[in-house]
Each structure stands twice: as structure tokens, then as C-alpha cells.
N, C-alpha and C positions, 0 to 999 in steps of 0.2 A: 504494500500500500504506500501511498505518497507519504504518510506520516512516518512510516518505518524508514524510508529512504531519507527523508529530511532529518530524522533524529541522528543519522550518522554523518550529516553534513556540518560544515562550519557554521557559526552563528549567522553570518551574512546570508548563506543559502537557506537558512531556516525561515527567512522572511518571505519565502515564496507563497503566493496566494494559495488558498485551498483548491481552487480550480484553475486549470491551465487550458489554453486553447487546444482544440483537437489536434492530436499528433505530437504535442509538446510534452516532454517528460521533465521531471525534476533533474535528471542527469544532464539534459540539454541546457537547462538554466545554469547549472554549475559549470559546465564546459564553457558556456557563453560568457560567464563572469570572468573566467580565466583568459579567454580570448580577448575580451573587452580591455582587460588590464595588461595584456601582453601582445602577442603577435598580430592581433586585429588592429592594433594601434588606435582604437577608439578613444582611449584615455587622453591622447595628445590634444584633442580638441574639446572633448566632453569632460575631462578631468577624471582622476581615479575614483572619485565619488559620484561621477555621472551628473554632477550639478552644473556642468557647463564651464567653459572658459570664455570670458568676455571677448566679444568680436570674433570668436571662432566657432564654438559648438554650443548648441542649445542645452538647457537643463533637461535631462531625460527623466528626472525624478518627480516632476510635477505633473499636473493633469492637462497642461497645454501642449498641443501637438502642432508644430509649425507647418509640417507638410502633410498632415493627415487630421481630419476633423474628428476621427474616431479612435485613432491609435490602435487599430487592430493588428494582430500578429502578422497577417498577410501583407498589410500595408507597410509595416516596419521592414519585413523581408524585402519588399519591393524597393523601398527607399535605400536600404543598405546596398542592394544590388545595382541600382541605377545611379546613386549619388544624389546630391541635392545642393541647391544654393541657398544659403542663409540670408536672413534679412540684413545682416551686416555686410553682405557681399562676399563673405567667406564661402568657399566651395568645398563640399565633401565629395571627393571623387568616388566612383564606384568601388564598393567594398572598402571605403575609407583609404584607398590607395594601397591596401595590403594585398597579399596573395592568398587570403583565406579561401577555402573551398566553398562550394554551394552549401554543403552540409554544415560547415562552420558558420556560414552566414545565418542559417536557420537557428543555430545555437545562440549566436549573439542576439538575434532578434528575440529569442525566447527570454533571454536575460533582460534585455531592454524592455520588453513587454511587462515584466514583473516589477520594474523599478517604480512605476507610478501607481502600482496596485498593492504595495506592501502594507501590512497591517501595523 
């Protein structure tokens, strides 16, 4: 069960919401967090805490979605894959300019999806 998996995870991963989008697992969220803070390079613009870096990357922990009015998992995957231009003029290239795989994009998206839904 999800509770069993989360009990074995670090405290940060335990903040995963009770329900996840279809096809998303707690393991994907944990992998996504590691990718976000490492080889995915997301932290460079969004910060290690995902609260954003002024004039670079948006705060991913609040309920405001710059490029998506609903913040759905599928839309987050799409934005990561295609890239985006921020209101400050900063550009996020596809996959954040990293060489992460499509499966890793889905893991990062799973983590990002949980950020604004933590309890």
C-alpha cells in the first residue's frame, strides 16, 4: 500500500498526497525528487526547495500555475517536455536543458505535481 511505501521513505517523501494521478507511484515521486535536485537540473532555476529563483523559475510549491490553469500531471509532463517561457523572459528549454529520459520526465512531473498538494 502507499502508506507502507511512504513509511520507508525520507520525511520529505512522506509528504506525498494520499492520492496520486493514475499511473503515478510513490516510487516515481521519490525518483522525481532526486532528479529535480540532481541530474534534471530543475533546482538551478526553481531552487532546491522548489520555491523558485527570482527572474528564473517559478515557485512550484504554491497553487498558481503559470503555464497551466489546472496543474494536472499530464500538463506538467507536457511543459517539462516542451519547455516554457516565463513571465520574466527566462526560458526553460525542453527537459530543462538536461538529458533526462521520457520516463525520468514523468518522475519529475510526479514530484512537481505533489509539491502544491502537500499536507
